[in-house]
Structures are given as structure tokens and as C-alpha cells.
N, CA, C, O and the ligand as a Tripos MOL2 file, in Angstrom:
@<TRIPOS>MOLECULE
protein
  305   303    77     0     0
PROTEIN
NO_CHARGES

@<TRIPOS>ATOM
      1 N           0.8560   -1.1860    0.0000 N.3       1 MET1
      2 CA          0.0000    0.0000    0.0000 C.3       1 MET1
      3 C           0.8930    1.2380    0.0000 C.2       1 MET1
      4 O           2.0040    1.2220    0.5300 O.2       1 MET1
      5 N           0.4030    2.2700   -0.5840 N.am      2 HIS2
      6 CA          1.1790    3.5000   -0.7120 C.3       2 HIS2
      7 C           1.3030    4.2360    0.6140 C.2       2 HIS2
      8 O           0.6560    3.8750    1.5980 O.2       2 HIS2
      9 N           2.1180    5.2450    0.6340 N.am      3 LYS3
     10 CA          2.2880    6.0890    1.8220 C.3       3 LYS3
     11 C           0.9910    6.8570    2.0480 C.2       3 LYS3
     12 O           0.3690    7.3370    1.0990 O.2       3 LYS3
     13 N           0.5940    6.9680    3.2950 N.am      4 ILE4
     14 CA         -0.6520    7.6490    3.6200 C.3       4 ILE4
     15 C          -0.3370    9.0410    4.1710 C.2       4 ILE4
     16 O           0.4970    9.1950    5.0640 O.2       4 ILE4
     17 N          -1.0040   10.0270    3.6330 N.am      5 ALA5
     18 CA         -0.7880   11.4120    4.0490 C.3       5 ALA5
     19 C          -1.3030   11.6370    5.4660 C.2       5 ALA5
     20 O          -2.0780   10.8390    5.9920 O.2       5 ALA5
     21 N          -0.8690   12.7120    6.0620 N.am      6 ALA6
     22 CA         -1.3260   13.0760    7.4060 C.3       6 ALA6
     23 C          -2.8480   13.1960    7.4310 C.2       6 ALA6
     24 O          -3.4860   13.3540    6.3900 O.2       6 ALA6
     25 N          -3.4020   13.1210    8.5960 N.am      7 CYS7
     26 CA         -4.8520   13.1670    8.7630 C.3       7 CYS7
     27 C          -5.4300   14.4880    8.2500 C.2       7 CYS7
     28 O          -4.9680   15.5520    8.6630 O.2       7 CYS7
     29 N          -6.4290   14.4490    7.3600 N.am      8 PRO8
     30 CA         -7.0240   15.6840    6.8510 C.3       8 PRO8
     31 C          -7.9100   16.3820    7.8810 C.2       8 PRO8
     32 O          -8.2880   17.5380    7.6860 O.2       8 PRO8
     33 N          -8.2400   15.7070    8.9560 N.am      9 ASN9
     34 CA         -9.0910   16.3050    9.9840 C.3       9 ASN9
     35 C          -8.2840   17.0670   11.0300 C.2       9 ASN9
     36 O          -8.6050   18.2140   11.3420 O.2       9 ASN9
     37 N          -7.2350   16.4400   11.5760 N.am     10 CYS10
     38 CA         -6.4940   17.0720   12.6720 C.3      10 CYS10
     39 C          -5.0200   17.3180   12.3410 C.2      10 CYS10
     40 O          -4.3050   17.9450   13.1230 O.2      10 CYS10
     41 N          -4.5710   16.8330   11.1990 N.am     11 GLY11
     42 CA         -3.1740   17.0270   10.8270 C.3      11 GLY11
     43 C          -2.2320   16.0220   11.4760 C.2      11 GLY11
     44 O          -1.0200   16.0780   11.2670 O.2      11 GLY11
     45 N          -2.7840   15.1060   12.2580 N.am     12 GLY12
     46 CA         -1.9710   14.1100   12.9530 C.3      12 GLY12
     47 C          -1.2580   13.1780   11.9760 C.2      12 GLY12
     48 O          -1.7260   12.9430   10.8620 O.2      12 GLY12
     49 N          -0.1230   12.6560   12.4160 N.am     13 SER13
     50 CA          0.6490   11.7710   11.5390 C.3      13 SER13
     51 C           0.7300   10.3440   12.0740 C.2      13 SER13
     52 O           1.4090    9.5020   11.4860 O.2      13 SER13
     53 N           0.0530   10.0670   13.1670 N.am     14 LYS14
     54 CA          0.0470    8.7030   13.7000 C.3      14 LYS14
     55 C          -1.1270    7.9380   13.0760 C.2      14 LYS14
     56 O          -2.1910    7.7930   13.6770 O.2      14 LYS14
     57 N          -0.8970    7.4580   11.8560 N.am     15 ILE15
     58 CA         -1.9390    6.7710   11.0940 C.3      15 ILE15
     59 C          -1.6430    5.2710   11.0930 C.2      15 ILE15
     60 O          -0.5180    4.8640   10.8070 O.2      15 ILE15
     61 N          -2.6190    4.4690   11.4030 N.am     16 TYR16
     62 CA         -2.4770    3.0080   11.4020 C.3      16 TYR16
     63 C          -3.3090    2.4270   10.2680 C.2      16 TYR16
     64 O          -4.5050    2.6940   10.1490 O.2      16 TYR16
     65 N          -2.6430    1.6210    9.4350 N.am     17 LEU17
     66 CA         -3.3190    0.9960    8.2950 C.3      17 LEU17
     67 C          -3.5340   -0.4770    8.5810 C.2      17 LEU17
     68 O          -2.6120   -1.1760    9.0020 O.2      17 LEU17
     69 N          -4.7420   -0.9450    8.3560 N.am     18 ASN18
     70 CA         -5.0360   -2.3680    8.5090 C.3      18 ASN18
     71 C          -4.4940   -3.1050    7.2940 C.2      18 ASN18
     72 O          -4.9530   -2.8850    6.1730 O.2      18 ASN18
     73 N          -3.5170   -3.9810    7.5140 N.am     19 ARG19
     74 CA         -2.8160   -4.5710    6.3650 C.3      19 ARG19
     75 C          -3.5620   -5.7240    5.6990 C.2      19 ARG19
     76 O          -3.2860   -6.0350    4.5400 O.2      19 ARG19
     77 N          -4.4920   -6.3610    6.3900 N.am     20 THR20
     78 CA         -5.1980   -7.4750    5.7490 C.3      20 THR20
     79 C          -6.4410   -7.0150    4.9940 C.2      20 THR20
     80 O          -6.8980   -7.6970    4.0770 O.2      20 THR20
     81 N          -6.9820   -5.8800    5.3680 N.am     21 GLY21
     82 CA         -8.1440   -5.3680    4.6740 C.3      21 GLY21
     83 C          -9.4220   -6.0840    5.0780 C.2      21 GLY21
     84 O          -9.3930   -7.1490    5.6940 O.2      21 GLY21
     85 N         -10.5250   -5.4840    4.7220 N.am     22 VAL22
     86 CA        -11.8380   -6.0590    5.0020 C.3      22 VAL22
     87 C         -12.6310   -6.0380    3.7090 C.2      22 VAL22
     88 O         -12.3750   -5.2170    2.8290 O.2      22 VAL22
     89 N         -13.5950   -6.9410    3.5960 N.am     23 SER23
     90 CA        -14.4130   -6.9340    2.3830 C.3      23 SER23
     91 C         -15.8580   -7.1730    2.7530 C.2      23 SER23
     92 O         -16.1650   -7.6750    3.8340 O.2      23 SER23
     93 N         -16.7320   -6.8130    1.8530 N.am     24 GLY24
     94 CA        -18.1400   -7.0740    2.0430 C.3      24 GLY24
     95 C         -18.4170   -8.5310    1.7130 C.2      24 GLY24
     96 O         -17.4950   -9.3270    1.5360 O.2      24 GLY24
     97 N         -19.6670   -8.8620    1.6360 N.am     25 GLY25
     98 CA        -20.0300  -10.2450    1.3320 C.3      25 GLY25
     99 C         -20.9310  -10.7690    2.4180 C.2      25 GLY25
    100 O         -20.9220  -10.2530    3.5350 O.2      25 GLY25
    101 N         -21.6980  -11.7690    2.1150 N.am     26 GLY26
    102 CA        -22.6680  -12.2640    3.0810 C.3      26 GLY26
    103 C         -23.6670  -11.1760    3.3730 C.2      26 GLY26
    104 O         -24.3560  -10.7130    2.4640 O.2      26 GLY26
    105 N         -23.7660  -10.7550    4.6170 N.am     27 TYR27
    106 CA        -24.7250   -9.7260    4.9920 C.3      27 TYR27
    107 C         -24.1260   -8.3260    4.9410 C.2      27 TYR27
    108 O         -24.8420   -7.3380    5.1030 O.2      27 TYR27
    109 N         -22.8300   -8.2380    4.7190 N.am     28 ALA28
    110 CA        -22.1820   -6.9280    4.6680 C.3      28 ALA28
    111 C         -22.3290   -6.3280    3.2670 C.2      28 ALA28
    112 O         -22.4250   -7.0410    2.2690 O.2      28 ALA28
    113 N         -22.3420   -5.0120    3.2300 N.am     29 ALA29
    114 CA        -22.4670   -4.3220    1.9430 C.3      29 ALA29
    115 C         -21.1830   -4.4650    1.1340 C.2      29 ALA29
    116 O         -20.0890   -4.6020    1.6820 O.2      29 ALA29
    117 N         -21.3480   -4.4310   -0.1740 N.am     30 ASN30
    118 CA        -20.1900   -4.3850   -1.0640 C.3      30 ASN30
    119 C         -19.9460   -2.9160   -1.3680 C.2      30 ASN30
    120 O         -20.6910   -2.2990   -2.1290 O.2      30 ASN30
    121 N         -18.9010   -2.3580   -0.7690 N.am     31 TYR31
    122 CA        -18.6470   -0.9250   -0.9250 C.3      31 TYR31
    123 C         -17.8830   -0.5900   -2.1970 C.2      31 TYR31
    124 O         -17.7590    0.5810   -2.5560 O.2      31 TYR31
    125 N         -17.3700   -1.6100   -2.8830 N.am     32 LEU32
    126 CA        -16.6090   -1.3630   -4.1040 C.3      32 LEU32
    127 C         -17.1880   -2.1900   -5.2560 C.2      32 LEU32
    128 O         -16.4990   -3.0420   -5.8170 O.2      32 LEU32
    129 N         -18.4570   -1.9400   -5.6080 N.am     33 PRO33
    130 CA        -19.0930   -2.7380   -6.6490 C.3      33 PRO33
    131 C         -18.3610   -2.6180   -7.9780 C.2      33 PRO33
    132 O         -17.9400   -1.5320   -8.3780 O.2      33 PRO33
    133 N         -18.2180   -3.7430   -8.6490 N.am     34 GLY34
    134 CA        -17.6020   -3.7520   -9.9670 C.3      34 GLY34
    135 C         -16.0880   -3.7810   -9.9470 C.2      34 GLY34
    136 O         -15.4640   -3.8190  -11.0070 O.2      34 GLY34
    137 N         -15.4790   -3.7650   -8.7740 N.am     35 LEU35
    138 CA        -14.0190   -3.6950   -8.7120 C.3      35 LEU35
    139 C         -13.3740   -4.9770   -8.2010 C.2      35 LEU35
    140 O         -12.1510   -5.0650   -8.0990 O.2      35 LEU35
    141 N         -14.1950   -5.9640   -7.8830 N.am     36 GLY36
    142 CA        -13.6350   -7.2320   -7.4080 C.3      36 GLY36
    143 C         -13.5690   -8.2500   -8.5270 C.2      36 GLY36
    144 O         -13.5650   -7.9010   -9.7080 O.2      36 GLY36
    145 N         -13.5160   -9.5130   -8.1410 N.am     37 ARG37
    146 CA        -13.5400  -10.5980   -9.1170 C.3      37 ARG37
    147 C         -14.8150  -11.3910   -8.9020 C.2      37 ARG37
    148 O         -15.5910  -11.1110   -7.9890 O.2      37 ARG37
    149 N         -15.0180  -12.3770   -9.7500 N.am     38 LEU38
    150 CA        -16.1840  -13.2370   -9.6030 C.3      38 LEU38
    151 C         -16.1530  -13.8720   -8.2080 C.2      38 LEU38
    152 O         -15.1600  -14.4940   -7.8310 O.2      38 LEU38
    153 N         -17.2280  -13.7180   -7.4510 N.am     39 PHE39
    154 CA        -17.3730  -14.2690   -6.0990 C.3      39 PHE39
    155 C         -16.3580  -13.7180   -5.1000 C.2      39 PHE39
    156 O         -16.1610  -14.3040   -4.0360 O.2      39 PHE39
    157 N         -15.7290  -12.6270   -5.4230 N.am     40 LYS40
    158 CA        -14.7490  -12.0630   -4.4810 C.3      40 LYS40
    159 C         -14.8310  -10.5450   -4.5380 C.2      40 LYS40
    160 O         -14.4280   -9.9280   -5.5240 O.2      40 LYS40
    161 N         -15.3580   -9.9480   -3.4700 N.am     41 TYR41
    162 CA        -15.4460   -8.4970   -3.4160 C.3      41 TYR41
    163 C         -14.0610   -7.9010   -3.2540 C.2      41 TYR41
    164 O         -13.1810   -8.5110   -2.6470 O.2      41 TYR41
    165 N         -13.8670   -6.7040   -3.7980 N.am     42 ALA42
    166 CA        -12.6120   -5.9820   -3.5910 C.3      42 ALA42
    167 C         -12.4970   -5.6200   -2.1020 C.2      42 ALA42
    168 O         -13.4960   -5.3740   -1.4260 O.2      42 ALA42
    169 N         -11.2730   -5.5960   -1.6220 N.am     43 ARG43
    170 CA        -11.0460   -5.3330   -0.2020 C.3      43 ARG43
    171 C         -10.8230   -3.8420    0.0700 C.2      43 ARG43
    172 O         -10.2780   -3.1050   -0.7520 O.2      43 ARG43
    173 N         -11.2670   -3.4370    1.2560 N.am     44 LEU44
    174 CA        -11.0230   -2.0810    1.7490 C.3      44 LEU44
    175 C          -9.9430   -2.1630    2.8170 C.2      44 LEU44
    176 O          -9.9280   -3.0910    3.6250 O.2      44 LEU44
    177 N          -9.0470   -1.1950    2.8170 N.am     45 TYR45
    178 CA         -7.9850   -1.1580    3.8120 C.3      45 TYR45
    179 C          -8.1980    0.0770    4.6830 C.2      45 TYR45
    180 O          -7.8800    1.1900    4.2640 O.2      45 TYR45
    181 N          -8.7350   -0.1090    5.8990 N.am     46 PRO46
    182 CA         -8.9950    1.0390    6.7630 C.3      46 PRO46
    183 C          -7.7070    1.6340    7.3200 C.2      46 PRO46
    184 O          -6.7800    0.9140    7.6940 O.2      46 PRO46
    185 N          -7.6710    2.9460    7.3670 N.am     47 ALA47
    186 CA         -6.5660    3.6690    7.9940 C.3      47 ALA47
    187 C          -7.1870    4.5700    9.0610 C.2      47 ALA47
    188 O          -8.0960    5.3500    8.7780 O.2      47 ALA47
    189 N          -6.6860    4.4530   10.2860 N.am     48 VAL48
    190 CA         -7.2650    5.1800   11.4090 C.3      48 VAL48
    191 C          -6.2460    6.1540   11.9780 C.2      48 VAL48
    192 O          -5.0820    5.8040   12.1740 O.2      48 VAL48
    193 N          -6.6890    7.3720   12.2400 N.am     49 CYS49
    194 CA         -5.8400    8.3770   12.8920 C.3      49 CYS49
    195 C          -5.9080    8.1400   14.4060 C.2      49 CYS49
    196 O          -6.9850    8.1670   15.0010 O.2      49 CYS49
    197 N          -4.7510    7.9100   15.0100 N.am     50 GLU50
    198 CA         -4.7250    7.6470   16.4520 C.3      50 GLU50
    199 C          -5.1910    8.8640   17.2460 C.2      50 GLU50
    200 O          -5.7860    8.7050   18.3120 O.2      50 GLU50
    201 N          -4.9390   10.0490   16.7640 N.am     51 ASP51
    202 CA         -5.2620   11.2530   17.5300 C.3      51 ASP51
    203 C          -6.7490   11.5870   17.5610 C.2      51 ASP51
    204 O          -7.2930   11.8680   18.6290 O.2      51 ASP51
    205 N          -7.4130   11.5620   16.4110 N.am     52 CYS52
    206 CA         -8.8240   11.9780   16.3890 C.3      52 CYS52
    207 C          -9.7940   10.8600   16.0260 C.2      52 CYS52
    208 O         -11.0030   11.0040   16.2100 O.2      52 CYS52
    209 N          -9.2720    9.7440   15.5110 N.am     53 GLY53
    210 CA        -10.1460    8.6200   15.2070 C.3      53 GLY53
    211 C         -10.7410    8.6320   13.8120 C.2      53 GLY53
    212 O         -11.5200    7.7420   13.4710 O.2      53 GLY53
    213 N         -10.3970    9.6080   13.0060 N.am     54 LEU54
    214 CA        -10.9230    9.6180   11.6420 C.3      54 LEU54
    215 C         -10.5050    8.3370   10.9290 C.2      54 LEU54
    216 O          -9.3460    7.9270   10.9980 O.2      54 LEU54
    217 N         -11.4560    7.7100   10.2470 N.am     55 VAL55
    218 CA        -11.1810    6.4890    9.4950 C.3      55 VAL55
    219 C         -11.2760    6.7960    8.0090 C.2      55 VAL55
    220 O         -12.2640    7.3620    7.5380 O.2      55 VAL55
    221 N         -10.2410    6.4170    7.2820 N.am     56 ARG56
    222 CA        -10.2570    6.5200    5.8230 C.3      56 ARG56
    223 C         -10.1060    5.1320    5.2610 C.2      56 ARG56
    224 O          -9.5460    4.2530    5.9170 O.2      56 ARG56
    225 N         -10.5990    4.9170    4.0490 N.am     57 PHE57
    226 CA        -10.4900    3.6110    3.4190 C.3      57 PHE57
    227 C          -9.7250    3.7180    2.1120 C.2      57 PHE57
    228 O          -9.8800    4.6810    1.3610 O.2      57 PHE57
    229 N          -8.9040    2.7240    1.8560 N.am     58 PHE58
    230 CA         -8.1600    2.6480    0.6030 C.3      58 PHE58
    231 C          -8.4810    1.3260   -0.0590 C.2      58 PHE58
    232 O          -8.8660    0.3650    0.6070 O.2      58 PHE58
    233 N          -8.3210    1.2780   -1.3830 N.am     59 CYS59
    234 CA         -8.4360   -0.0060   -2.0700 C.3      59 CYS59
    235 C          -7.1290   -0.2620   -2.8070 C.2      59 CYS59
    236 O          -6.3510    0.6590   -3.0590 O.2      59 CYS59
    237 N          -6.9000   -1.5260   -3.1470 N.am     60 ASP60
    238 CA         -5.6110   -1.8920   -3.7260 C.3      60 ASP60
    239 C          -5.5300   -1.5640   -5.2220 C.2      60 ASP60
    240 O          -6.5000   -1.1260   -5.8410 O.2      60 ASP60
    241 N          -4.3500   -1.7910   -5.7680 N.am     61 LYS61
    242 CA         -4.0790   -1.4220   -7.1570 C.3      61 LYS61
    243 C          -4.9780   -2.1750   -8.1390 C.2      61 LYS61
    244 O          -5.4370   -1.6040   -9.1290 O.2      61 LYS61
    245 N          -5.2260   -3.4470   -7.8650 N.am     62 GLU62
    246 CA         -6.0860   -4.2340   -8.7600 C.3      62 GLU62
    247 C          -7.4860   -3.6280   -8.8440 C.2      62 GLU62
    248 O          -8.0410   -3.4890   -9.9340 O.2      62 GLU62
    249 N          -8.0510   -3.2710   -7.6980 N.am     63 ALA63
    250 CA         -9.3840   -2.6610   -7.7000 C.3      63 ALA63
    251 C          -9.3600   -1.3180   -8.4210 C.2      63 ALA63
    252 O         -10.2700   -1.0050   -9.1880 O.2      63 ALA63
    253 N          -8.3270   -0.5320   -8.1770 N.am     64 ARG64
    254 CA         -8.2450    0.7880   -8.8260 C.3      64 ARG64
    255 C          -8.1130    0.6600  -10.3410 C.2      64 ARG64
    256 O          -8.5900    1.5170  -11.0850 O.2      64 ARG64
    257 N          -7.4650   -0.4110  -10.7920 N.am     65 SER65
    258 CA         -7.2720   -0.5810  -12.2350 C.3      65 SER65
    259 C          -8.5870   -0.8510  -12.9540 C.2      65 SER65
    260 O          -8.6600   -0.7100  -14.1750 O.2      65 SER65
    261 N          -9.6250   -1.2360  -12.2190 N.am     66 LYS66
    262 CA        -10.9260   -1.5480  -12.8310 C.3      66 LYS66
    263 C         -11.8800   -0.3600  -12.8720 C.2      66 LYS66
    264 O         -12.9390   -0.4340  -13.4950 O.2      66 LYS66
    265 N         -11.5100    0.7280  -12.2130 N.am     67 LEU67
    266 CA        -12.4140    1.8820  -12.1210 C.3      67 LEU67
    267 C         -12.8320    2.4040  -13.4880 C.2      67 LEU67
    268 O         -14.0100    2.6670  -13.7320 O.2      67 LEU67
    269 N         -11.8560    2.5500  -14.3740 N.am     68 LYS68
    270 CA        -12.1120    3.1550  -15.6780 C.3      68 LYS68
    271 C         -13.2020    2.4410  -16.4730 C.2      68 LYS68
    272 O         -13.9840    3.0860  -17.1720 O.2      68 LYS68
    273 N         -13.2590    1.1250  -16.3700 N.am     69 ASN69
    274 CA        -14.2040    0.3540  -17.1660 C.3      69 ASN69
    275 C         -15.4130   -0.1570  -16.3870 C.2      69 ASN69
    276 O         -16.2390   -0.8870  -16.9340 O.2      69 ASN69
    277 N         -15.5200    0.2180  -15.1230 N.am     70 ALA70
    278 CA        -16.6540   -0.2410  -14.3190 C.3      70 ALA70
    279 C         -17.8020    0.7520  -14.4560 C.2      70 ALA70
    280 O         -17.6310    1.9290  -14.1370 O.2      70 ALA70
    281 N         -18.9770    0.3040  -14.9250 N.am     71 PRO71
    282 CA        -20.0970    1.2210  -15.1470 C.3      71 PRO71
    283 C         -20.6600    1.8370  -13.8690 C.2      71 PRO71
    284 O         -21.3830    2.8310  -13.9250 O.2      71 PRO71
    285 N         -20.3280    1.2470  -12.7150 N.am     72 GLN72
    286 CA        -20.8590    1.7600  -11.4480 C.3      72 GLN72
    287 C         -20.1420    3.0200  -10.9710 C.2      72 GLN72
    288 O         -20.5800    3.6560  -10.0120 O.2      72 GLN72
    289 N         -19.0440    3.3860  -11.6340 N.am     73 TRP73
    290 CA        -18.2220    4.4940  -11.1390 C.3      73 TRP73
    291 C         -18.0930    5.5920  -12.1850 C.2      73 TRP73
    292 O         -17.7760    5.3200  -13.3430 O.2      73 TRP73
    293 N         -18.3360    6.8210  -11.7780 N.am     74 ASP74
    294 CA        -18.2220    7.9810  -12.6640 C.3      74 ASP74
    295 C         -17.0160    8.8160  -12.2490 C.2      74 ASP74
    296 O         -16.8870    9.2110  -11.0910 O.2      74 ASP74
    297 N         -16.1450    9.0740  -13.2010 N.am     75 LYS75
    298 CA        -14.9890    9.9280  -12.9080 C.3      75 LYS75
    299 C         -15.4880   11.3570  -12.7070 C.2      75 LYS75
    300 O         -16.2650   11.8670  -13.5140 O.2      75 LYS75
    301 N         -15.0430   11.9950  -11.6350 N.am     76 GLN76
    302 CA        -15.4950   13.3570  -11.3190 C.3      76 GLN76
    303 C         -14.4950   14.3840  -11.7880 C.2      76 GLN76
    304 O         -14.7090   15.5830  -11.6070 O.2      76 GLN76
    305 ZN         -6.7760   12.9390   12.9360 Zn       77 ZN77
@<TRIPOS>BOND
     1     1     2 1
     2     2     3 1
     3     3     4 2
     4     3     5 am
     5     5     6 1
     6     6     7 1
     7     7     8 2
     8     7     9 am
     9     9    10 1
    10    10    11 1
    11    11    12 2
    12    11    13 am
    13    13    14 1
    14    14    15 1
    15    15    16 2
    16    15    17 am
    17    17    18 1
    18    18    19 1
    19    19    20 2
    20    19    21 am
    21    21    22 1
    22    22    23 1
    23    23    24 2
    24    23    25 am
    25    25    26 1
    26    26    27 1
    27    27    28 2
    28    27    29 am
    29    29    30 1
    30    30    31 1
    31    31    32 2
    32    31    33 am
    33    33    34 1
    34    34    35 1
    35    35    36 2
    36    35    37 am
    37    37    38 1
    38    38    39 1
    39    39    40 2
    40    39    41 am
    41    41    42 1
    42    42    43 1
    43    43    44 2
    44    43    45 am
    45    45    46 1
    46    46    47 1
    47    47    48 2
    48    47    49 am
    49    49    50 1
    50    50    51 1
    51    51    52 2
    52    51    53 am
    53    53    54 1
    54    54    55 1
    55    55    56 2
    56    55    57 am
    57    57    58 1
    58    58    59 1
    59    59    60 2
    60    59    61 am
    61    61    62 1
    62    62    63 1
    63    63    64 2
    64    63    65 am
    65    65    66 1
    66    66    67 1
    67    67    68 2
    68    67    69 am
    69    69    70 1
    70    70    71 1
    71    71    72 2
    72    71    73 am
    73    73    74 1
    74    74    75 1
    75    75    76 2
    76    75    77 am
    77    77    78 1
    78    78    79 1
    79    79    80 2
    80    79    81 am
    81    81    82 1
    82    82    83 1
    83    83    84 2
    84    83    85 am
    85    85    86 1
    86    86    87 1
    87    87    88 2
    88    87    89 am
    89    89    90 1
    90    90    91 1
    91    91    92 2
    92    91    93 am
    93    93    94 1
    94    94    95 1
    95    95    96 2
    96    95    97 am
    97    97    98 1
    98    98    99 1
    99    99   100 2
   100    99   101 am
   101   101   102 1
   102   102   103 1
   103   103   104 2
   104   103   105 am
   105   105   106 1
   106   106   107 1
   107   107   108 2
   108   107   109 am
   109   109   110 1
   110   110   111 1
   111   111   112 2
   112   111   113 am
   113   113   114 1
   114   114   115 1
   115   115   116 2
   116   115   117 am
   117   117   118 1
   118   118   119 1
   119   119   120 2
   120   119   121 am
   121   121   122 1
   122   122   123 1
   123   123   124 2
   124   123   125 am
   125   125   126 1
   126   126   127 1
   127   127   128 2
   128   127   129 am
   129   129   130 1
   130   130   131 1
   131   131   132 2
   132   131   133 am
   133   133   134 1
   134   134   135 1
   135   135   136 2
   136   135   137 am
   137   137   138 1
   138   138   139 1
   139   139   140 2
   140   139   141 am
   141   141   142 1
   142   142   143 1
   143   143   144 2
   144   143   145 am
   145   145   146 1
   146   146   147 1
   147   147   148 2
   148   147   149 am
   149   149   150 1
   150   150   151 1
   151   151   152 2
   152   151   153 am
   153   153   154 1
   154   154   155 1
   155   155   156 2
   156   155   157 am
   157   157   158 1
   158   158   159 1
   159   159   160 2
   160   159   161 am
   161   161   162 1
   162   162   163 1
   163   163   164 2
   164   163   165 am
   165   165   166 1
   166   166   167 1
   167   167   168 2
   168   167   169 am
   169   169   170 1
   170   170   171 1
   171   171   172 2
   172   171   173 am
   173   173   174 1
   174   174   175 1
   175   175   176 2
   176   175   177 am
   177   177   178 1
   178   178   179 1
   179   179   180 2
   180   179   181 am
   181   181   182 1
   182   182   183 1
   183   183   184 2
   184   183   185 am
   185   185   186 1
   186   186   187 1
   187   187   188 2
   188   187   189 am
   189   189   190 1
   190   190   191 1
   191   191   192 2
   192   191   193 am
   193   193   194 1
   194   194   195 1
   195   195   196 2
   196   195   197 am
   197   197   198 1
   198   198   199 1
   199   199   200 2
   200   199   201 am
   201   201   202 1
   202   202   203 1
   203   203   204 2
   204   203   205 am
   205   205   206 1
   206   206   207 1
   207   207   208 2
   208   207   209 am
   209   209   210 1
   210   210   211 1
   211   211   212 2
   212   211   213 am
   213   213   214 1
   214   214   215 1
   215   215   216 2
   216   215   217 am
   217   217   218 1
   218   218   219 1
   219   219   220 2
   220   219   221 am
   221   221   222 1
   222   222   223 1
   223   223   224 2
   224   223   225 am
   225   225   226 1
   226   226   227 1
   227   227   228 2
   228   227   229 am
   229   229   230 1
   230   230   231 1
   231   231   232 2
   232   231   233 am
   233   233   234 1
   234   234   235 1
   235   235   236 2
   236   235   237 am
   237   237   238 1
   238   238   239 1
   239   239   240 2
   240   239   241 am
   241   241   242 1
   242   242   243 1
   243   243   244 2
   244   243   245 am
   245   245   246 1
   246   246   247 1
   247   247   248 2
   248   247   249 am
   249   249   250 1
   250   250   251 1
   251   251   252 2
   252   251   253 am
   253   253   254 1
   254   254   255 1
   255   255   256 2
   256   255   257 am
   257   257   258 1
   258   258   259 1
   259   259   260 2
   260   259   261 am
   261   261   262 1
   262   262   263 1
   263   263   264 2
   264   263   265 am
   265   265   266 1
   266   266   267 1
   267   267   268 2
   268   267   269 am
   269   269   270 1
   270   270   271 1
   271   271   272 2
   272   271   273 am
   273   273   274 1
   274   274   275 1
   275   275   276 2
   276   275   277 am
   277   277   278 1
   278   278   279 1
   279   279   280 2
   280   279   281 am
   281   281   282 1
   282   282   283 1
   283   283   284 2
   284   283   285 am
   285   285   286 1
   286   286   287 1
   287   287   288 2
   288   287   289 am
   289   289   290 1
   290   290   291 1
   291   291   292 2
   292   291   293 am
   293   293   294 1
   294   294   295 1
   295   295   296 2
   296   295   297 am
   297   297   298 1
   298   298   299 1
   299   299   300 2
   300   299   301 am
   301   301   302 1
   302   302   303 1
   303   303   304 2
@<TRIPOS>SUBSTRUCTURE
     1 MET1         2 RESIDUE 1 A MET
     2 HIS2         6 RESIDUE 1 A HIS
     3 LYS3        10 RESIDUE 1 A LYS
     4 ILE4        14 RESIDUE 1 A ILE
     5 ALA5        18 RESIDUE 1 A ALA
     6 ALA6        22 RESIDUE 1 A ALA
     7 CYS7        26 RESIDUE 1 A CYS
     8 PRO8        30 RESIDUE 1 A PRO
     9 ASN9        34 RESIDUE 1 A ASN
    10 CYS10       38 RESIDUE 1 A CYS
    11 GLY11       42 RESIDUE 1 A GLY
    12 GLY12       46 RESIDUE 1 A GLY
    13 SER13       50 RESIDUE 1 A SER
    14 LYS14       54 RESIDUE 1 A LYS
    15 ILE15       58 RESIDUE 1 A ILE
    16 TYR16       62 RESIDUE 1 A TYR
    17 LEU17       66 RESIDUE 1 A LEU
    18 ASN18       70 RESIDUE 1 A ASN
    19 ARG19       74 RESIDUE 1 A ARG
    20 THR20       78 RESIDUE 1 A THR
    21 GLY21       82 RESIDUE 1 A GLY
    22 VAL22       86 RESIDUE 1 A VAL
    23 SER23       90 RESIDUE 1 A SER
    24 GLY24       94 RESIDUE 1 A GLY
    25 GLY25       98 RESIDUE 1 A GLY
    26 GLY26      102 RESIDUE 1 A GLY
    27 TYR27      106 RESIDUE 1 A TYR
    28 ALA28      110 RESIDUE 1 A ALA
    29 ALA29      114 RESIDUE 1 A ALA
    30 ASN30      118 RESIDUE 1 A ASN
    31 TYR31      122 RESIDUE 1 A TYR
    32 LEU32      126 RESIDUE 1 A LEU
    33 PRO33      130 RESIDUE 1 A PRO
    34 GLY34      134 RESIDUE 1 A GLY
    35 LEU35      138 RESIDUE 1 A LEU
    36 GLY36      142 RESIDUE 1 A GLY
    37 ARG37      146 RESIDUE 1 A ARG
    38 LEU38      150 RESIDUE 1 A LEU
    39 PHE39      154 RESIDUE 1 A PHE
    40 LYS40      158 RESIDUE 1 A LYS
    41 TYR41      162 RESIDUE 1 A TYR
    42 ALA42      166 RESIDUE 1 A ALA
    43 ARG43      170 RESIDUE 1 A ARG
    44 LEU44      174 RESIDUE 1 A LEU
    45 TYR45      178 RESIDUE 1 A TYR
    46 PRO46      182 RESIDUE 1 A PRO
    47 ALA47      186 RESIDUE 1 A ALA
    48 VAL48      190 RESIDUE 1 A VAL
    49 CYS49      194 RESIDUE 1 A CYS
    50 GLU50      198 RESIDUE 1 A GLU
    51 ASP51      202 RESIDUE 1 A ASP
    52 CYS52      206 RESIDUE 1 A CYS
    53 GLY53      210 RESIDUE 1 A GLY
    54 LEU54      214 RESIDUE 1 A LEU
    55 VAL55      218 RESIDUE 1 A VAL
    56 ARG56      222 RESIDUE 1 A ARG
    57 PHE57      226 RESIDUE 1 A PHE
    58 PHE58      230 RESIDUE 1 A PHE
    59 CYS59      234 RESIDUE 1 A CYS
    60 ASP60      238 RESIDUE 1 A ASP
    61 LYS61      242 RESIDUE 1 A LYS
    62 GLU62      246 RESIDUE 1 A GLU
    63 ALA63      250 RESIDUE 1 A ALA
    64 ARG64      254 RESIDUE 1 A ARG
    65 SER65      258 RESIDUE 1 A SER
    66 LYS66      262 RESIDUE 1 A LYS
    67 LEU67      266 RESIDUE 1 A LEU
    68 LYS68      270 RESIDUE 1 A LYS
    69 ASN69      274 RESIDUE 1 A ASN
    70 ALA70      278 RESIDUE 1 A ALA
    71 PRO71      282 RESIDUE 1 A PRO
    72 GLN72      286 RESIDUE 1 A GLN
    73 TRP73      290 RESIDUE 1 A TRP
    74 ASP74      294 RESIDUE 1 A ASP
    75 LYS75      298 RESIDUE 1 A LYS
    76 GLN76      302 RESIDUE 1 A GLN
    77 ZN77       305 GROUP 0 **** ****
């Protein structure tokens, strides 16, 4: 995973990234529709600021590579 910038909420730099990631499936929502594989949702990697608790989510390179051709996502 890439380097994570300081917290946009408090400016803190003590950011912890969950290295295994979490994914939807079963009763959980699929937060990255169209970016996974057949029967496998794309994983989210939560990053938490120790100082204020802000949680940000990242997705891996494979999921990002599918954005351009996934109809569920509009480039802004
Ligand atoms: Zn923070």
C-alpha cells in the first residue's frame, strides 16, 4: 500500500493501516461494486488516525485498475 498522508481532519501523523483489509459479502455491503472478481469483493484497507479517530479507506491497485471500465463508477 502507498504512503498515507497526514490526517485531513487534525493534521496528525500517527496513522495506522489495517494490512489485511476487510471486504463485504454475506450480509455486509459491497462498498466497491464492480471492482472485485467473480465471487470475491474488492477489499477495503482502513486507515485510522490515532489522535482523532478519523477512518479513511483505501483499495488496492487491482481494484483501482478496474475503475475506468466499471459502469458503477463515474470519474469526477
Ligand atoms: Zn486525525
